[in-house]
PyMOL CGO cylinders between C-alpha atoms (Angstrom):
from pymol import cmd
from pymol.cgo import CYLINDER

trace = [
    CYLINDER, 80.36, 8.21, -9.40, 80.67, 11.48, -7.97, 0.3, 1, 1, 1, 1, 1, 1,
    CYLINDER, 80.67, 11.48, -7.97, 80.32, 15.01, -10.17, 0.3, 1, 1, 1, 1, 1, 1,
    CYLINDER, 80.32, 15.01, -10.17, 82.66, 17.62, -9.89, 0.3, 1, 1, 1, 1, 1, 1,
    CYLINDER, 82.66, 17.62, -9.89, 81.24, 21.21, -9.30, 0.3, 1, 1, 1, 1, 1, 1,
    CYLINDER, 81.24, 21.21, -9.30, 83.66, 24.37, -9.56, 0.3, 1, 1, 1, 1, 1, 1,
    CYLINDER, 83.66, 24.37, -9.56, 83.55, 26.92, -6.75, 0.3, 1, 1, 1, 1, 1, 1,
    CYLINDER, 83.55, 26.92, -6.75, 84.81, 30.64, -6.39, 0.3, 1, 1, 1, 1, 1, 1,
    CYLINDER, 84.81, 30.64, -6.39, 86.99, 30.77, -3.74, 0.3, 1, 1, 1, 1, 1, 1,
    CYLINDER, 86.99, 30.77, -3.74, 87.91, 33.72, -1.76, 0.3, 1, 1, 1, 1, 1, 1,
    CYLINDER, 87.91, 33.72, -1.76, 90.17, 34.76, 1.46, 0.3, 1, 1, 1, 1, 1, 1,
    CYLINDER, 90.17, 34.76, 1.46, 89.25, 37.39, 3.84, 0.3, 1, 1, 1, 1, 1, 1,
    CYLINDER, 89.25, 37.39, 3.84, 90.78, 38.35, 7.09, 0.3, 1, 1, 1, 1, 1, 1,
    CYLINDER, 90.78, 38.35, 7.09, 89.78, 41.10, 9.81, 0.3, 1, 1, 1, 1, 1, 1,
    CYLINDER, 89.78, 41.10, 9.81, 90.54, 41.89, 13.30, 0.3, 1, 1, 1, 1, 1, 1,
    CYLINDER, 90.54, 41.89, 13.30, 89.13, 39.66, 16.29, 0.3, 1, 1, 1, 1, 1, 1,
    CYLINDER, 89.13, 39.66, 16.29, 90.54, 37.42, 18.99, 0.3, 1, 1, 1, 1, 1, 1,
    CYLINDER, 90.54, 37.42, 18.99, 92.67, 34.60, 19.62, 0.3, 1, 1, 1, 1, 1, 1,
    CYLINDER, 92.67, 34.60, 19.62, 92.24, 30.66, 19.69, 0.3, 1, 1, 1, 1, 1, 1,
    CYLINDER, 92.24, 30.66, 19.69, 93.66, 27.07, 19.04, 0.3, 1, 1, 1, 1, 1, 1,
    CYLINDER, 93.66, 27.07, 19.04, 93.07, 26.01, 15.36, 0.3, 1, 1, 1, 1, 1, 1,
    CYLINDER, 93.07, 26.01, 15.36, 93.05, 22.72, 15.66, 0.3, 1, 1, 1, 1, 1, 1,
    CYLINDER, 93.05, 22.72, 15.66, 90.97, 19.54, 17.43, 0.3, 1, 1, 1, 1, 1, 1,
    CYLINDER, 90.97, 19.54, 17.43, 93.42, 18.07, 19.93, 0.3, 1, 1, 1, 1, 1, 1,
    CYLINDER, 93.42, 18.07, 19.93, 93.96, 14.52, 20.42, 0.3, 1, 1, 1, 1, 1, 1,
    CYLINDER, 93.96, 14.52, 20.42, 94.00, 13.76, 24.28, 0.3, 1, 1, 1, 1, 1, 1,
    CYLINDER, 94.00, 13.76, 24.28, 97.39, 12.16, 24.81, 0.3, 1, 1, 1, 1, 1, 1,
    CYLINDER, 97.39, 12.16, 24.81, 100.92, 12.73, 23.46, 0.3, 1, 1, 1, 1, 1, 1,
    CYLINDER, 100.92, 12.73, 23.46, 100.47, 10.04, 20.84, 0.3, 1, 1, 1, 1, 1, 1,
    CYLINDER, 100.47, 10.04, 20.84, 99.13, 10.58, 17.24, 0.3, 1, 1, 1, 1, 1, 1,
    CYLINDER, 99.13, 10.58, 17.24, 95.92, 9.26, 15.83, 0.3, 1, 1, 1, 1, 1, 1,
    CYLINDER, 95.92, 9.26, 15.83, 94.03, 8.38, 12.85, 0.3, 1, 1, 1, 1, 1, 1,
    CYLINDER, 94.03, 8.38, 12.85, 90.11, 8.81, 12.52, 0.3, 1, 1, 1, 1, 1, 1,
    CYLINDER, 90.11, 8.81, 12.52, 87.64, 9.04, 9.76, 0.3, 1, 1, 1, 1, 1, 1,
    CYLINDER, 87.64, 9.04, 9.76, 84.20, 7.80, 8.43, 0.3, 1, 1, 1, 1, 1, 1,
    CYLINDER, 84.20, 7.80, 8.43, 83.78, 5.16, 5.90, 0.3, 1, 1, 1, 1, 1, 1,
    CYLINDER, 83.78, 5.16, 5.90, 80.82, 6.16, 3.84, 0.3, 1, 1, 1, 1, 1, 1,
    CYLINDER, 80.82, 6.16, 3.84, 79.87, 4.77, -0.17, 0.3, 1, 1, 1, 1, 1, 1,
    CYLINDER, 79.87, 4.77, -0.17, 80.14, 7.42, -2.34, 0.3, 1, 1, 1, 1, 1, 1,
    CYLINDER, 80.14, 7.42, -2.34, 76.77, 7.08, -4.20, 0.3, 1, 1, 1, 1, 1, 1,
    CYLINDER, 76.77, 7.08, -4.20, 74.59, 7.57, -1.47, 0.3, 1, 1, 1, 1, 1, 1,
    CYLINDER, 74.59, 7.57, -1.47, 76.80, 8.93, 1.67, 0.3, 1, 1, 1, 1, 1, 1,
    CYLINDER, 76.80, 8.93, 1.67, 75.65, 6.14, 3.93, 0.3, 1, 1, 1, 1, 1, 1,
    CYLINDER, 75.65, 6.14, 3.93, 77.95, 5.29, 6.76, 0.3, 1, 1, 1, 1, 1, 1,
    CYLINDER, 77.95, 5.29, 6.76, 79.82, 1.68, 6.26, 0.3, 1, 1, 1, 1, 1, 1,
    CYLINDER, 79.82, 1.68, 6.26, 80.34, -0.60, 9.38, 0.3, 1, 1, 1, 1, 1, 1,
    CYLINDER, 80.34, -0.60, 9.38, 82.76, -3.25, 9.41, 0.3, 1, 1, 1, 1, 1, 1,
    CYLINDER, 82.76, -3.25, 9.41, 85.11, -2.03, 7.03, 0.3, 1, 1, 1, 1, 1, 1,
    CYLINDER, 85.11, -2.03, 7.03, 88.85, -3.67, 7.35, 0.3, 1, 1, 1, 1, 1, 1,
    CYLINDER, 88.85, -3.67, 7.35, 91.31, -0.67, 8.48, 0.3, 1, 1, 1, 1, 1, 1,
    CYLINDER, 91.31, -0.67, 8.48, 95.00, -1.37, 8.46, 0.3, 1, 1, 1, 1, 1, 1,
    CYLINDER, 95.00, -1.37, 8.46, 96.99, 1.19, 9.58, 0.3, 1, 1, 1, 1, 1, 1,
    CYLINDER, 96.99, 1.19, 9.58, 100.30, 0.20, 8.62, 0.3, 1, 1, 1, 1, 1, 1,
    CYLINDER, 100.30, 0.20, 8.62, 103.93, 2.27, 9.84, 0.3, 1, 1, 1, 1, 1, 1,
    CYLINDER, 103.93, 2.27, 9.84, 107.77, 1.52, 9.83, 0.3, 1, 1, 1, 1, 1, 1,
    CYLINDER, 107.77, 1.52, 9.83, 107.59, -0.37, 13.00, 0.3, 1, 1, 1, 1, 1, 1,
    CYLINDER, 107.59, -0.37, 13.00, 104.20, -1.38, 13.53, 0.3, 1, 1, 1, 1, 1, 1,
    CYLINDER, 104.20, -1.38, 13.53, 101.11, -2.79, 12.03, 0.3, 1, 1, 1, 1, 1, 1,
    CYLINDER, 101.11, -2.79, 12.03, 97.48, -1.59, 13.85, 0.3, 1, 1, 1, 1, 1, 1,
    CYLINDER, 97.48, -1.59, 13.85, 93.70, -2.87, 13.08, 0.3, 1, 1, 1, 1, 1, 1,
    CYLINDER, 93.70, -2.87, 13.08, 89.85, -2.00, 13.83, 0.3, 1, 1, 1, 1, 1, 1,
    CYLINDER, 89.85, -2.00, 13.83, 86.75, -1.90, 11.81, 0.3, 1, 1, 1, 1, 1, 1,
    CYLINDER, 86.75, -1.90, 11.81, 84.25, 0.77, 11.24, 0.3, 1, 1, 1, 1, 1, 1,
    CYLINDER, 84.25, 0.77, 11.24, 81.50, 0.78, 13.91, 0.3, 1, 1, 1, 1, 1, 1,
    CYLINDER, 81.50, 0.78, 13.91, 78.19, 1.29, 13.01, 0.3, 1, 1, 1, 1, 1, 1,
    CYLINDER, 78.19, 1.29, 13.01, 77.90, 4.95, 12.17, 0.3, 1, 1, 1, 1, 1, 1,
    CYLINDER, 77.90, 4.95, 12.17, 81.18, 3.97, 9.90, 0.3, 1, 1, 1, 1, 1, 1,
    CYLINDER, 81.18, 3.97, 9.90, 83.33, 6.04, 12.10, 0.3, 1, 1, 1, 1, 1, 1,
    CYLINDER, 83.33, 6.04, 12.10, 86.68, 4.23, 13.08, 0.3, 1, 1, 1, 1, 1, 1,
    CYLINDER, 86.68, 4.23, 13.08, 89.37, 5.61, 15.20, 0.3, 1, 1, 1, 1, 1, 1,
    CYLINDER, 89.37, 5.61, 15.20, 93.34, 4.23, 15.29, 0.3, 1, 1, 1, 1, 1, 1,
    CYLINDER, 93.34, 4.23, 15.29, 94.94, 5.97, 18.32, 0.3, 1, 1, 1, 1, 1, 1,
    CYLINDER, 94.94, 5.97, 18.32, 98.60, 5.54, 20.52, 0.3, 1, 1, 1, 1, 1, 1,
    CYLINDER, 98.60, 5.54, 20.52, 100.39, 6.25, 17.31, 0.3, 1, 1, 1, 1, 1, 1,
    CYLINDER, 100.39, 6.25, 17.31, 103.98, 7.32, 17.34, 0.3, 1, 1, 1, 1, 1, 1,
    CYLINDER, 103.98, 7.32, 17.34, 104.74, 9.85, 15.16, 0.3, 1, 1, 1, 1, 1, 1,
    CYLINDER, 104.74, 9.85, 15.16, 105.74, 9.33, 11.83, 0.3, 1, 1, 1, 1, 1, 1,
    CYLINDER, 105.74, 9.33, 11.83, 104.56, 8.67, 8.54, 0.3, 1, 1, 1, 1, 1, 1,
    CYLINDER, 104.56, 8.67, 8.54, 101.70, 5.88, 7.98, 0.3, 1, 1, 1, 1, 1, 1,
    CYLINDER, 101.70, 5.88, 7.98, 100.15, 3.79, 5.13, 0.3, 1, 1, 1, 1, 1, 1,
    CYLINDER, 100.15, 3.79, 5.13, 95.57, 3.14, 6.00, 0.3, 1, 1, 1, 1, 1, 1,
    CYLINDER, 95.57, 3.14, 6.00, 94.62, -0.30, 3.80, 0.3, 1, 1, 1, 1, 1, 1,
    CYLINDER, 94.62, -0.30, 3.80, 90.87, -0.05, 4.07, 0.3, 1, 1, 1, 1, 1, 1,
    CYLINDER, 90.87, -0.05, 4.07, 88.99, -3.03, 2.41, 0.3, 1, 1, 1, 1, 1, 1,
    CYLINDER, 88.99, -3.03, 2.41, 85.47, -3.48, 2.01, 0.3, 1, 1, 1, 1, 1, 1,
    CYLINDER, 85.47, -3.48, 2.01, 83.10, -6.09, -0.14, 0.3, 1, 1, 1, 1, 1, 1,
    CYLINDER, 83.10, -6.09, -0.14, 86.28, -6.93, -2.08, 0.3, 1, 1, 1, 1, 1, 1,
    CYLINDER, 86.28, -6.93, -2.08, 87.21, -3.35, -2.66, 0.3, 1, 1, 1, 1, 1, 1,
    CYLINDER, 87.21, -3.35, -2.66, 90.31, -2.17, -1.60, 0.3, 1, 1, 1, 1, 1, 1,
    CYLINDER, 90.31, -2.17, -1.60, 91.45, 1.51, -0.87, 0.3, 1, 1, 1, 1, 1, 1,
    CYLINDER, 91.45, 1.51, -0.87, 94.93, 2.58, 0.03, 0.3, 1, 1, 1, 1, 1, 1,
    CYLINDER, 94.93, 2.58, 0.03, 95.84, 5.97, 1.45, 0.3, 1, 1, 1, 1, 1, 1,
    CYLINDER, 95.84, 5.97, 1.45, 99.31, 7.00, 1.53, 0.3, 1, 1, 1, 1, 1, 1,
    CYLINDER, 99.31, 7.00, 1.53, 101.67, 9.59, 3.13, 0.3, 1, 1, 1, 1, 1, 1,
    CYLINDER, 101.67, 9.59, 3.13, 99.58, 10.40, 6.41, 0.3, 1, 1, 1, 1, 1, 1,
    CYLINDER, 99.58, 10.40, 6.41, 102.29, 12.19, 9.08, 0.3, 1, 1, 1, 1, 1, 1,
    CYLINDER, 102.29, 12.19, 9.08, 101.44, 11.65, 12.02, 0.3, 1, 1, 1, 1, 1, 1,
    CYLINDER, 101.44, 11.65, 12.02, 102.07, 14.79, 14.66, 0.3, 1, 1, 1, 1, 1, 1,
    CYLINDER, 102.07, 14.79, 14.66, 102.21, 14.01, 18.35, 0.3, 1, 1, 1, 1, 1, 1,
    CYLINDER, 102.21, 14.01, 18.35, 98.90, 14.93, 20.29, 0.3, 1, 1, 1, 1, 1, 1,
    CYLINDER, 98.90, 14.93, 20.29, 96.87, 15.64, 17.11, 0.3, 1, 1, 1, 1, 1, 1,
    CYLINDER, 96.87, 15.64, 17.11, 94.40, 13.19, 15.23, 0.3, 1, 1, 1, 1, 1, 1,
    CYLINDER, 94.40, 13.19, 15.23, 94.26, 13.37, 11.87, 0.3, 1, 1, 1, 1, 1, 1,
    CYLINDER, 94.26, 13.37, 11.87, 90.87, 12.83, 10.05, 0.3, 1, 1, 1, 1, 1, 1,
    CYLINDER, 90.87, 12.83, 10.05, 91.13, 10.33, 7.04, 0.3, 1, 1, 1, 1, 1, 1,
    CYLINDER, 91.13, 10.33, 7.04, 87.84, 9.65, 5.68, 0.3, 1, 1, 1, 1, 1, 1,
    CYLINDER, 87.84, 9.65, 5.68, 87.73, 6.40, 3.10, 0.3, 1, 1, 1, 1, 1, 1,
    CYLINDER, 87.73, 6.40, 3.10, 84.69, 6.41, 0.53, 0.3, 1, 1, 1, 1, 1, 1,
    CYLINDER, 84.69, 6.41, 0.53, 84.21, 3.13, -1.29, 0.3, 1, 1, 1, 1, 1, 1,
    CYLINDER, 84.21, 3.13, -1.29, 82.08, 2.46, -4.60, 0.3, 1, 1, 1, 1, 1, 1,
    CYLINDER, 82.08, 2.46, -4.60, 79.54, -0.48, -3.69, 0.3, 1, 1, 1, 1, 1, 1,
    CYLINDER, 79.54, -0.48, -3.69, 79.95, -3.20, -6.31, 0.3, 1, 1, 1, 1, 1, 1,
    CYLINDER, 79.95, -3.20, -6.31, 82.94, -2.05, -7.44, 0.3, 1, 1, 1, 1, 1, 1,
    CYLINDER, 82.94, -2.05, -7.44, 86.45, -3.97, -7.07, 0.3, 1, 1, 1, 1, 1, 1,
    CYLINDER, 86.45, -3.97, -7.07, 89.16, -1.40, -8.39, 0.3, 1, 1, 1, 1, 1, 1,
    CYLINDER, 89.16, -1.40, -8.39, 91.35, -0.47, -6.09, 0.3, 1, 1, 1, 1, 1, 1,
    CYLINDER, 91.35, -0.47, -6.09, 91.73, 2.94, -5.21, 0.3, 1, 1, 1, 1, 1, 1,
    CYLINDER, 91.73, 2.94, -5.21, 95.00, 4.57, -4.61, 0.3, 1, 1, 1, 1, 1, 1,
    CYLINDER, 95.00, 4.57, -4.61, 95.18, 8.22, -3.20, 0.3, 1, 1, 1, 1, 1, 1,
    CYLINDER, 95.18, 8.22, -3.20, 98.22, 10.26, -2.01, 0.3, 1, 1, 1, 1, 1, 1,
    CYLINDER, 98.22, 10.26, -2.01, 96.90, 11.99, 1.52, 0.3, 1, 1, 1, 1, 1, 1,
    CYLINDER, 96.90, 11.99, 1.52, 100.41, 13.79, 1.63, 0.3, 1, 1, 1, 1, 1, 1,
    CYLINDER, 100.41, 13.79, 1.63, 99.40, 16.02, -2.25, 0.3, 1, 1, 1, 1, 1, 1,
    CYLINDER, 99.40, 16.02, -2.25, 96.04, 15.88, -2.32, 0.3, 1, 1, 1, 1, 1, 1,
    CYLINDER, 96.04, 15.88, -2.32, 93.71, 18.89, -0.30, 0.3, 1, 1, 1, 1, 1, 1,
    CYLINDER, 93.71, 18.89, -0.30, 90.26, 17.23, -1.01, 0.3, 1, 1, 1, 1, 1, 1,
    CYLINDER, 90.26, 17.23, -1.01, 89.19, 21.21, -2.47, 0.3, 1, 1, 1, 1, 1, 1,
    CYLINDER, 89.19, 21.21, -2.47, 86.64, 19.50, -5.33, 0.3, 1, 1, 1, 1, 1, 1,
    CYLINDER, 86.64, 19.50, -5.33, 83.27, 19.76, -4.31, 0.3, 1, 1, 1, 1, 1, 1,
    CYLINDER, 83.27, 19.76, -4.31, 81.44, 16.62, -4.85, 0.3, 1, 1, 1, 1, 1, 1,
    CYLINDER, 81.44, 16.62, -4.85, 77.70, 15.31, -4.27, 0.3, 1, 1, 1, 1, 1, 1,
    CYLINDER, 77.70, 15.31, -4.27, 76.01, 12.30, -3.95, 0.3, 1, 1, 1, 1, 1, 1,
    CYLINDER, 76.01, 12.30, -3.95, 72.19, 11.10, -3.44, 0.3, 1, 1, 1, 1, 1, 1,
    CYLINDER, 72.19, 11.10, -3.44, 71.25, 10.71, 0.07, 0.3, 1, 1, 1, 1, 1, 1,
    CYLINDER, 71.25, 10.71, 0.07, 68.53, 7.74, 0.64, 0.3, 1, 1, 1, 1, 1, 1,
    CYLINDER, 68.53, 7.74, 0.64, 66.24, 9.89, 2.26, 0.3, 1, 1, 1, 1, 1, 1,
    CYLINDER, 66.24, 9.89, 2.26, 65.80, 12.02, -0.94, 0.3, 1, 1, 1, 1, 1, 1,
    CYLINDER, 65.80, 12.02, -0.94, 65.89, 15.21, 0.99, 0.3, 1, 1, 1, 1, 1, 1,
    CYLINDER, 65.89, 15.21, 0.99, 68.65, 18.21, -0.18, 0.3, 1, 1, 1, 1, 1, 1,
    CYLINDER, 68.65, 18.21, -0.18, 71.54, 18.73, 2.58, 0.3, 1, 1, 1, 1, 1, 1,
    CYLINDER, 71.54, 18.73, 2.58, 74.92, 20.47, 2.83, 0.3, 1, 1, 1, 1, 1, 1,
    CYLINDER, 74.92, 20.47, 2.83, 77.89, 19.16, 4.72, 0.3, 1, 1, 1, 1, 1, 1,
    CYLINDER, 77.89, 19.16, 4.72, 81.66, 19.29, 4.75, 0.3, 1, 1, 1, 1, 1, 1,
    CYLINDER, 81.66, 19.29, 4.75, 84.42, 19.89, 6.62, 0.3, 1, 1, 1, 1, 1, 1,
    CYLINDER, 84.42, 19.89, 6.62, 86.93, 22.58, 7.86, 0.3, 1, 1, 1, 1, 1, 1,
    CYLINDER, 86.93, 22.58, 7.86, 90.60, 21.96, 7.52, 0.3, 1, 1, 1, 1, 1, 1,
    CYLINDER, 90.60, 21.96, 7.52, 94.31, 23.86, 7.95, 0.3, 1, 1, 1, 1, 1, 1,
    CYLINDER, 94.31, 23.86, 7.95, 95.43, 24.27, 4.93, 0.3, 1, 1, 1, 1, 1, 1,
    CYLINDER, 95.43, 24.27, 4.93, 99.14, 23.95, 6.18, 0.3, 1, 1, 1, 1, 1, 1,
    CYLINDER, 99.14, 23.95, 6.18, 98.75, 21.27, 8.70, 0.3, 1, 1, 1, 1, 1, 1,
    CYLINDER, 98.75, 21.27, 8.70, 95.99, 19.80, 7.23, 0.3, 1, 1, 1, 1, 1, 1,
    CYLINDER, 95.99, 19.80, 7.23, 94.36, 19.19, 10.56, 0.3, 1, 1, 1, 1, 1, 1,
    CYLINDER, 94.36, 19.19, 10.56, 90.74, 19.49, 11.04, 0.3, 1, 1, 1, 1, 1, 1,
    CYLINDER, 90.74, 19.49, 11.04, 89.86, 22.93, 12.51, 0.3, 1, 1, 1, 1, 1, 1,
    CYLINDER, 89.86, 22.93, 12.51, 86.60, 22.83, 15.29, 0.3, 1, 1, 1, 1, 1, 1,
    CYLINDER, 86.60, 22.83, 15.29, 84.44, 25.25, 16.64, 0.3, 1, 1, 1, 1, 1, 1,
    CYLINDER, 84.44, 25.25, 16.64, 84.79, 27.27, 12.90, 0.3, 1, 1, 1, 1, 1, 1,
    CYLINDER, 84.79, 27.27, 12.90, 81.49, 29.41, 12.60, 0.3, 1, 1, 1, 1, 1, 1,
    CYLINDER, 81.49, 29.41, 12.60, 80.18, 27.98, 9.80, 0.3, 1, 1, 1, 1, 1, 1,
    CYLINDER, 80.18, 27.98, 9.80, 77.22, 29.65, 7.75, 0.3, 1, 1, 1, 1, 1, 1,
    CYLINDER, 77.22, 29.65, 7.75, 75.38, 28.78, 4.35, 0.3, 1, 1, 1, 1, 1, 1,
    CYLINDER, 75.38, 28.78, 4.35, 73.44, 31.87, 2.60, 0.3, 1, 1, 1, 1, 1, 1,
    CYLINDER, 73.44, 31.87, 2.60, 70.97, 30.55, 0.37, 0.3, 1, 1, 1, 1, 1, 1,
    CYLINDER, 70.97, 30.55, 0.37, 67.33, 31.10, -1.14, 0.3, 1, 1, 1, 1, 1, 1,
    CYLINDER, 67.33, 31.10, -1.14, 65.76, 33.30, 1.43, 0.3, 1, 1, 1, 1, 1, 1,
    CYLINDER, 65.76, 33.30, 1.43, 67.47, 31.97, 4.28, 0.3, 1, 1, 1, 1, 1, 1,
    CYLINDER, 67.47, 31.97, 4.28, 70.78, 32.16, 6.49, 0.3, 1, 1, 1, 1, 1, 1,
    CYLINDER, 70.78, 32.16, 6.49, 72.11, 28.92, 8.14, 0.3, 1, 1, 1, 1, 1, 1,
    CYLINDER, 72.11, 28.92, 8.14, 74.57, 29.13, 10.52, 0.3, 1, 1, 1, 1, 1, 1,
    CYLINDER, 74.57, 29.13, 10.52, 76.37, 26.25, 12.50, 0.3, 1, 1, 1, 1, 1, 1,
    CYLINDER, 76.37, 26.25, 12.50, 79.74, 25.01, 14.30, 0.3, 1, 1, 1, 1, 1, 1,
    CYLINDER, 79.74, 25.01, 14.30, 82.10, 22.71, 13.17, 0.3, 1, 1, 1, 1, 1, 1,
    CYLINDER, 82.10, 22.71, 13.17, 82.24, 19.78, 15.77, 0.3, 1, 1, 1, 1, 1, 1,
    CYLINDER, 82.24, 19.78, 15.77, 85.23, 18.10, 17.17, 0.3, 1, 1, 1, 1, 1, 1,
    CYLINDER, 85.23, 18.10, 17.17, 86.45, 15.94, 13.88, 0.3, 1, 1, 1, 1, 1, 1,
    CYLINDER, 86.45, 15.94, 13.88, 85.62, 19.61, 12.01, 0.3, 1, 1, 1, 1, 1, 1,
    CYLINDER, 85.62, 19.61, 12.01, 82.77, 18.43, 10.38, 0.3, 1, 1, 1, 1, 1, 1,
    CYLINDER, 82.77, 18.43, 10.38, 79.47, 20.87, 9.72, 0.3, 1, 1, 1, 1, 1, 1,
    CYLINDER, 79.47, 20.87, 9.72, 75.76, 19.84, 8.11, 0.3, 1, 1, 1, 1, 1, 1,
    CYLINDER, 75.76, 19.84, 8.11, 72.74, 21.46, 7.13, 0.3, 1, 1, 1, 1, 1, 1,
    CYLINDER, 72.74, 21.46, 7.13, 70.08, 19.03, 6.58, 0.3, 1, 1, 1, 1, 1, 1,
    CYLINDER, 70.08, 19.03, 6.58, 67.51, 19.71, 4.96, 0.3, 1, 1, 1, 1, 1, 1,
    CYLINDER, 67.51, 19.71, 4.96, 67.91, 22.80, 2.99, 0.3, 1, 1, 1, 1, 1, 1,
    CYLINDER, 67.91, 22.80, 2.99, 66.22, 23.98, -0.14, 0.3, 1, 1, 1, 1, 1, 1,
    CYLINDER, 66.22, 23.98, -0.14, 67.14, 24.01, -3.60, 0.3, 1, 1, 1, 1, 1, 1,
    CYLINDER, 67.14, 24.01, -3.60, 68.93, 26.19, -4.98, 0.3, 1, 1, 1, 1, 1, 1,
    CYLINDER, 68.93, 26.19, -4.98, 72.72, 28.62, -5.40, 0.3, 1, 1, 1, 1, 1, 1,
    CYLINDER, 72.72, 28.62, -5.40, 74.38, 28.83, -2.14, 0.3, 1, 1, 1, 1, 1, 1,
    CYLINDER, 74.38, 28.83, -2.14, 77.46, 30.12, -0.66, 0.3, 1, 1, 1, 1, 1, 1,
    CYLINDER, 77.46, 30.12, -0.66, 79.00, 28.89, 2.60, 0.3, 1, 1, 1, 1, 1, 1,
    CYLINDER, 79.00, 28.89, 2.60, 81.71, 30.34, 4.35, 0.3, 1, 1, 1, 1, 1, 1,
    CYLINDER, 81.71, 30.34, 4.35, 83.58, 29.79, 7.41, 0.3, 1, 1, 1, 1, 1, 1,
    CYLINDER, 83.58, 29.79, 7.41, 85.59, 32.24, 10.15, 0.3, 1, 1, 1, 1, 1, 1,
    CYLINDER, 85.59, 32.24, 10.15, 87.89, 31.18, 12.89, 0.3, 1, 1, 1, 1, 1, 1,
    CYLINDER, 87.89, 31.18, 12.89, 90.21, 33.11, 14.97, 0.3, 1, 1, 1, 1, 1, 1,
    CYLINDER, 90.21, 33.11, 14.97, 93.58, 32.71, 15.17, 0.3, 1, 1, 1, 1, 1, 1,
    CYLINDER, 93.58, 32.71, 15.17, 96.21, 34.86, 17.72, 0.3, 1, 1, 1, 1, 1, 1,
    CYLINDER, 96.21, 34.86, 17.72, 98.24, 37.43, 15.96, 0.3, 1, 1, 1, 1, 1, 1,
    CYLINDER, 98.24, 37.43, 15.96, 95.91, 37.42, 12.82, 0.3, 1, 1, 1, 1, 1, 1,
    CYLINDER, 95.91, 37.42, 12.82, 92.49, 38.16, 14.00, 0.3, 1, 1, 1, 1, 1, 1,
    CYLINDER, 92.49, 38.16, 14.00, 89.41, 36.47, 12.23, 0.3, 1, 1, 1, 1, 1, 1,
    CYLINDER, 89.41, 36.47, 12.23, 89.98, 34.22, 8.76, 0.3, 1, 1, 1, 1, 1, 1,
    CYLINDER, 89.98, 34.22, 8.76, 87.46, 33.42, 6.59, 0.3, 1, 1, 1, 1, 1, 1,
    CYLINDER, 87.46, 33.42, 6.59, 87.04, 31.39, 3.64, 0.3, 1, 1, 1, 1, 1, 1,
    CYLINDER, 87.04, 31.39, 3.64, 84.05, 31.67, 1.20, 0.3, 1, 1, 1, 1, 1, 1,
    CYLINDER, 84.05, 31.67, 1.20, 82.74, 29.42, -1.23, 0.3, 1, 1, 1, 1, 1, 1,
    CYLINDER, 82.74, 29.42, -1.23, 80.32, 30.88, -3.96, 0.3, 1, 1, 1, 1, 1, 1,
    CYLINDER, 80.32, 30.88, -3.96, 77.84, 29.60, -6.33, 0.3, 1, 1, 1, 1, 1, 1,
    CYLINDER, 77.84, 29.60, -6.33, 77.50, 25.95, -4.96, 0.3, 1, 1, 1, 1, 1, 1,
    CYLINDER, 77.50, 25.95, -4.96, 73.84, 24.55, -7.16, 0.3, 1, 1, 1, 1, 1, 1,
    CYLINDER, 73.84, 24.55, -7.16, 71.61, 22.24, -4.66, 0.3, 1, 1, 1, 1, 1, 1,
    CYLINDER, 71.61, 22.24, -4.66, 69.37, 20.03, -6.79, 0.3, 1, 1, 1, 1, 1, 1,
    CYLINDER, 69.37, 20.03, -6.79, 66.29, 18.70, -5.05, 0.3, 1, 1, 1, 1, 1, 1,
    CYLINDER, 66.29, 18.70, -5.05, 67.78, 15.36, -4.45, 0.3, 1, 1, 1, 1, 1, 1,
    CYLINDER, 67.78, 15.36, -4.45, 71.55, 16.33, -3.96, 0.3, 1, 1, 1, 1, 1, 1,
    CYLINDER, 71.55, 16.33, -3.96, 74.21, 16.36, -0.91, 0.3, 1, 1, 1, 1, 1, 1,
    CYLINDER, 74.21, 16.36, -0.91, 76.52, 18.49, -1.43, 0.3, 1, 1, 1, 1, 1, 1,
    CYLINDER, 76.52, 18.49, -1.43, 80.02, 18.08, 0.02, 0.3, 1, 1, 1, 1, 1, 1,
    CYLINDER, 80.02, 18.08, 0.02, 81.81, 21.34, 0.81, 0.3, 1, 1, 1, 1, 1, 1,
    CYLINDER, 81.81, 21.34, 0.81, 85.67, 21.01, 2.35, 0.3, 1, 1, 1, 1, 1, 1,
    CYLINDER, 85.67, 21.01, 2.35, 86.60, 24.26, 3.43, 0.3, 1, 1, 1, 1, 1, 1,
    CYLINDER, 86.60, 24.26, 3.43, 90.59, 25.26, 4.12, 0.3, 1, 1, 1, 1, 1, 1,
    CYLINDER, 90.59, 25.26, 4.12, 91.48, 27.85, 6.14, 0.3, 1, 1, 1, 1, 1, 1,
    CYLINDER, 91.48, 27.85, 6.14, 95.61, 29.42, 6.12, 0.3, 1, 1, 1, 1, 1, 1,
    CYLINDER, 95.61, 29.42, 6.12, 95.63, 29.69, 10.13, 0.3, 1, 1, 1, 1, 1, 1,
    CYLINDER, 95.63, 29.69, 10.13, 99.52, 29.43, 10.06, 0.3, 1, 1, 1, 1, 1, 1,
    CYLINDER, 99.52, 29.43, 10.06, 101.12, 31.98, 7.91, 0.3, 1, 1, 1, 1, 1, 1,
    CYLINDER, 101.12, 31.98, 7.91, 102.16, 35.01, 9.41, 0.3, 1, 1, 1, 1, 1, 1,
]
cmd.load_cgo(trace, "trace")
């Protein structure tokens, strides 16, 4: 079972340039995509069955070898995602699809368990920092950068991790994900900044993040890009 740890949250704004905050889907229809993983080890899960149910249509797919899945050509509206692997069902309700955008819905299974997991996508903000134990045994930091209001993932955000004797930096990918691996055990501050038209540079910072010798720590970062 994942353990949760508190983190201080600070939002800053300074002047800078303009840019679009979200990873755009290529068509006028919407899409749902994400990563399927084991909650204990963080390992990707292939061949999980996924079914997306809307008001008029049902779509099915499987997660690929790297645990990734995508269901595209979706009409705007509200959907429910049903995922099943090794006898455990996971249901994620209230996923609102927007034209031209991909909504990223990651799915975590607890291998060896069969109890159903039910989540409300519209109600949750996934702000908790969680941990798992990677099979490599090497500590790492990873996470996602998302918009607080729209829940869209943010590609191209500059993410910085300041820890024991070192400063690490990367850019969130087209699914808003970032990863630092391996890292030294210790206490970190993880921040992300993004340039938003009319507001300048928006930064989010989470501090007092403890990384143990065999920990993988998942840090969600939420940026308010739409507030005027």
